[in-house]
N, C-alpha and C positions, 0 to 999 in steps of 0.2 A: 461645789459645783453641781446641780442637778444633774443627773442622768437618766434618760428615759429612753423606754423602745416604743416604737411607733411601728403602725403596716402603713403601706399605702392608703391613701383618703382619709389616716386619723387627722388629728389635730392635737396642739399644743396651746394652752390659751395663758399669756402673760395679761394678767390682772382681765378688767372686764373688756377692754376696745384694741386688744392684740392677741391673734391666731396665726400661727405656723402650722401649715399645712403639709403633709407630706405628699406630694404631686406622682414622684417614681424612684425608684431604685434598680439603677441598672450597673453592675461590677462593683463595683467600689464608688459609685459616686450617689447622691440623695440630691432630689430635686425637691427645692422646699418655695413653699408661695406663705408669702407674709401680707397676710391683711391689718393696717394702723391705720390711724389716722392720722391725715396730711403732716398734723404737726409734730409727728415723729418721724425722727430720720435713721432711712435705714440703709445702712451701706455693705458690703462685702469687707473683712478684716482689712485686704491688702488694697483698696480705697479709702477707708476711714486711718489707716496708715500712714497713706501718702497724705491726705488732708491735713491732717495733725502737724505733720513736718512741715510742709509748705505755710503752712499758719505760724508754726515754732520760729522758721525762717525768717518771714516777713514781719513780727512781732521784732525782733531781735535787728532786724537793719536799719537804720540811720536813715529814717525819710530824706530825700534829696529835692532839695526847693530848689526853683527856676531864681535867677535875680530878678527883684524888682524893677521895672522900667516905668518910671514915671514921667517919660516923654518930656522931662527938661521943665515940666509946667510945678516946680518945688513952692509949697509954700511953707510960712514960717506958722508953726502954732504956738499962740501965746499962752 
């Protein structure tokens, strides 16, 4: 893990197109601004963990499909 010290209005660059700005420091909280391309998903950790858990649960559950109803019009296929 890289640990950096920054002051308000200073930035951290990740690659060429992602920047993290220090917006405000108040007590034990820091407000950050993230500037990234729309193709890069940015989440708070707790939201990311909830999404991952939900995706895992969905992948592990068996799909429930409704019964097919042909309305009595069955044709035999040769």
